[in-house]
C-alpha positions as a printed Julia matrix, in Angstrom:
287×3 Matrix{Float64}:
 -10.76    2.43  -26.56
 -10.61    2.53  -22.77
  -8.05    0.26  -21.07
 -10.64   -0.3   -18.31
 -12.48   -3.54  -19.03
 -15.51   -4.41  -16.94
 -16.37   -8.01  -16.14
 -19.56   -6.83  -14.46
 -20.65   -3.81  -12.44
 -21.61   -4.75   -8.89
 -24.2    -3.0    -6.75
 -22.31   -1.43   -3.86
 -23.07    0.99   -1.03
 -20.85    4.08   -1.41
 -17.7     1.94   -1.43
 -14.17    2.92   -0.47
 -11.52    2.12   -3.08
  -8.37    0.64   -1.53
  -5.39    0.71   -3.93
  -1.95   -0.9    -3.58
   0.87   -0.89   -6.11
   3.62   -3.5    -6.17
   7.19   -2.32   -6.66
   9.43    0.11   -4.82
   6.58    1.42   -2.63
   5.58   -2.06   -1.43
   8.4    -2.88    1.01
   7.94   -6.27    2.63
   4.95   -6.85    0.31
   3.02   -5.08    3.06
   0.77   -2.85    0.93
  -0.22   -5.47   -1.65
  -0.47   -8.02    1.16
  -2.9    -5.82    3.1
  -5.06   -5.21    0.03
  -5.16   -8.91   -0.83
  -5.93   -9.83    2.78
  -8.96   -7.51    2.73
 -10.1    -8.95   -0.6
  -9.78  -12.5     0.7
 -11.38  -11.79    4.07
 -14.49  -10.27    2.48
 -14.74  -12.76   -0.39
 -14.21  -10.1    -3.05
 -14.95  -10.89   -6.7
 -13.07   -9.63   -9.74
 -15.15   -6.9   -11.39
 -12.78   -5.01  -13.69
  -9.29   -5.02  -15.19
  -7.04   -2.22  -16.41
  -5.18   -4.0   -19.18
  -1.41   -3.66  -19.13
  -0.75   -3.3   -22.87
  -0.69    0.52  -22.94
   1.21    1.04  -19.71
   4.15   -1.38  -19.51
   7.52   -2.04  -21.06
   7.31   -5.82  -21.1
  11.1    -6.17  -21.3
  11.18   -4.67  -17.8
   8.06   -6.2   -16.23
   7.58   -9.43  -18.12
   4.45  -11.54  -18.44
   4.53  -14.9   -16.65
   4.04  -18.19  -18.5
   2.62  -21.2   -16.67
   1.54  -24.69  -17.63
  -1.96  -25.55  -16.44
  -3.32  -28.87  -15.25
  -4.51  -29.51  -18.8
  -0.96  -29.15  -20.12
  -1.66  -25.89  -21.91
   0.66  -22.91  -21.53
  -0.98  -19.76  -20.19
   0.3   -16.18  -20.09
  -0.42  -13.88  -17.15
   0.04  -10.18  -17.94
   0.72   -7.47  -15.32
  -2.85   -6.19  -15.5
  -4.34   -4.12  -12.69
  -7.26   -5.93  -11.08
 -10.23   -4.4    -9.28
 -12.14   -6.56   -6.82
 -15.41   -5.68   -5.09
 -16.84   -6.87   -1.79
 -19.83   -6.09    0.37
 -19.36   -5.76    4.12
 -21.67   -5.72    7.13
 -20.62   -2.18    8.09
 -22.61   -0.21    5.54
 -19.42    0.68    3.64
 -18.42   -1.69    0.85
 -14.97   -2.13   -0.66
 -13.34   -1.91   -4.06
  -9.79   -3.26   -3.93
  -7.24   -2.43   -6.63
  -3.92   -4.26   -6.89
  -1.39   -3.77   -9.66
   2.21   -2.94  -10.53
   3.32    0.67  -10.83
   2.98    1.29  -14.59
   5.9     2.46  -16.74
   4.03    4.58  -19.29
   1.07    6.97  -19.76
   0.41    7.65  -16.11
  -2.26   10.28  -16.8
  -4.22    7.82  -18.93
  -3.78    5.13  -16.31
  -5.02    7.39  -13.49
  -7.99    8.41  -15.62
  -8.92    4.71  -15.89
  -8.69    4.3   -12.1
 -10.84    7.39  -11.55
 -13.34    6.24  -14.17
 -13.78    3.05  -12.15
 -14.13    5.04   -8.92
 -16.75    7.28  -10.5
 -18.76    4.45  -12.05
 -18.84    2.61   -8.72
 -19.66    5.85   -6.83
 -16.66    5.51   -4.51
 -16.83    7.91   -1.57
 -13.1     7.74   -0.85
  -9.9     6.45   -2.49
  -7.18    5.2    -0.13
  -3.72    4.17   -1.32
  -1.56    1.81    0.73
   2.23    1.86    0.7
   5.23    0.59    2.65
   8.75    1.98    2.66
  12.06    0.99    4.19
  12.98    3.11    7.2
  15.43    3.18   10.1
  13.0     1.63   12.6
  13.33   -1.44   14.87
  11.24   -4.54   14.24
  10.58   -4.83   17.98
   8.39   -1.74   18.21
   4.87   -1.09   16.87
   4.9    -0.46   13.14
   4.53    3.24   12.39
   1.79    4.09    9.89
   1.62    7.57    8.38
  -1.71    8.86    7.08
  -1.88   11.89    4.79
  -4.46   13.77    2.69
  -4.88   17.18    1.08
  -8.49   18.06    1.86
  -8.74   19.89    5.23
 -12.11   18.37    6.12
 -10.84   14.86    5.4
  -7.67   15.46    7.39
  -9.68   16.51   10.42
 -12.35   13.81   10.11
  -9.91   10.91    9.65
  -7.1    12.24   11.88
  -4.59   12.52    9.05
  -1.71   14.89    8.3
  -1.15   17.13    5.29
   1.6    15.91    3.0
   4.38   18.49    2.57
   6.57   16.52    0.16
   7.83   18.33   -2.94
   9.88   16.64   -5.65
   9.75   13.69   -8.03
   6.9    11.33   -7.28
   5.56    7.9    -8.15
   2.2     6.62   -9.34
   0.7     7.14   -5.87
   1.51   10.85   -5.95
   0.19   11.22   -9.5
  -3.01    9.37   -8.61
  -3.69   11.66   -5.64
  -3.01   14.75   -7.77
  -5.51   13.37  -10.29
  -8.04   12.86   -7.49
  -7.65   16.5    -6.5
  -8.38   17.66  -10.07
 -11.74   15.87  -10.16
 -12.56   16.45   -6.46
 -12.38   12.77   -5.59
 -11.62   12.54   -1.84
  -8.43   10.56   -1.26
  -6.0     9.6     1.48
  -2.69    7.76    1.7
  -1.41    5.3     4.32
   2.24    4.26    4.55
   3.89    1.72    6.87
   7.54    1.64    7.94
   9.51   -1.57    7.33
  12.97   -2.03    8.92
  15.79   -1.65    6.41
  17.68   -4.66    7.78
  14.89   -7.09    6.84
  14.09   -5.53    3.47
  14.08   -8.81    1.57
  11.46  -10.6     3.65
   7.67  -10.24    3.54
   6.5    -8.31    6.61
   3.23   -9.57    8.11
   3.76   -7.04   10.91
   3.6    -4.1     8.48
   0.71   -5.78    6.67
  -1.16   -6.04    9.97
  -0.49   -2.37   10.77
  -1.85   -1.27    7.38
  -4.91   -3.51    7.7
  -5.68   -2.24   11.2
  -5.32    1.42   10.17
  -7.42    0.83    7.05
 -10.3    -0.9     8.81
 -10.29    1.79   11.5
 -10.37    4.51    8.84
 -13.15    2.83    6.86
 -15.12    1.75    9.94
 -14.94   -2.03    9.5
 -15.02   -4.57   12.31
 -13.1    -7.61   11.12
 -10.81   -9.8    13.3
  -7.13   -9.96   12.33
  -6.14  -13.0    14.38
  -4.27  -14.73   11.55
  -2.19  -11.62   10.85
  -1.46  -11.2    14.55
  -0.17  -14.78   14.75
   1.94  -14.32   11.61
   3.28  -11.02   12.96
   4.34  -12.61   16.25
   6.09  -15.46   14.42
   7.84  -12.96   12.14
   9.11  -10.97   15.14
  10.44  -14.13   16.82
  12.29  -15.14   13.66
  13.88  -11.71   13.28
  14.8   -11.73   17.0
  16.77  -14.93   16.43
  18.5   -13.66   13.31
  19.48  -10.41   15.07
  20.74  -12.25   18.16
  23.07  -14.33   15.98
  24.91  -11.26   14.63
  26.58   -8.86   17.06
  26.76   -5.93   14.66
  23.09   -6.18   13.72
  22.11   -6.59   17.36
  23.98   -3.4    18.27
  22.35   -1.56   15.36
  18.86   -2.69   16.39
  19.56   -1.68   19.99
  20.46    1.82   18.82
  17.2     2.01   16.85
  15.25    0.87   19.91
  16.94    3.52   22.06
  16.05    6.24   19.55
  12.46    4.99   19.28
  12.01    4.95   23.04
  13.47    8.42   23.67
  10.55   10.89   23.78
  12.95   13.84   23.78
  14.71   12.84   20.57
  13.88   15.63   18.11
  14.55   13.61   14.98
  13.13   10.34   16.2
  12.37    8.24   13.1
   8.97    7.08   14.32
   7.76   10.58   15.14
   9.06   11.95   11.87
   7.48    9.08    9.95
   4.09    9.71   11.53
   4.21   13.45   10.88
   5.4    13.68    7.28
   5.18   12.0     3.91
   7.39    8.93    4.49
   8.83    9.13    0.98
  11.0    11.93    2.38
  12.46    9.74    5.09
  14.23    7.14    3.01
  17.19    8.42    1.04
  17.15    5.37   -1.22
  13.59    6.17   -2.29
  14.44    9.75   -3.2
  17.42    8.52   -5.27
  15.13    6.03   -7.0
  12.57    8.68   -7.9
  15.23   11.05   -9.2
  16.88    8.3   -11.22
  20.29    8.88   -9.59
């Protein structure tokens, strides 16, 4: 029995599937936040669910129990949800949000690709965000990668050169290649020194890059306001700590130096960002 459960199959115009996975590759909640913002902005409706039962160790990612207005207790499982929305651009959206599964990744990716095939998705785009040595005061770097030469040229992306242990995003893109499903990956950089806070600035950067890639024309005023407020708050926190202020100043100097060979922002834009964060590589290797 397939873990993909349809609520209904919408009529869409060659949609793009936007996927975001919560967990280690969702720093600052930027990737899941961008996907949910797009779903909310376009009034997306839930069309399918990949049920969690086959893919999760529930002692690690536990279901959530809540008490409803009627006094009844309700369980929420870590299912993957697929939402669909029509747009006025001629390209509709399918938005997938879920946790990175623990088990049976090949089966899970098959379910995602089954949904993409049944909805006739022209492109699958994953969103991610990783911690990096970048200052919060500069534009958020977003790296875009793909494997197909034509797609790389058409969408102004780079070829990923990463080799080594990978997460669900890497497995999903490898699965796309096997069935010739065009796919691309976008990653935003989130400063390491504000790792515990949601980052509307990184969310905004991912949304702007996504809508440019897909060809949408939607205003992002609310995210811009939230991003400005976030930057002001971090400015104040940094100013109150001399050591952090000195550290941020050194990051700003590196970011502003065009002759710096190993500038973090340039490196982030040119390569798979999973290579840039040592903590991520240790996580993937299980060290």
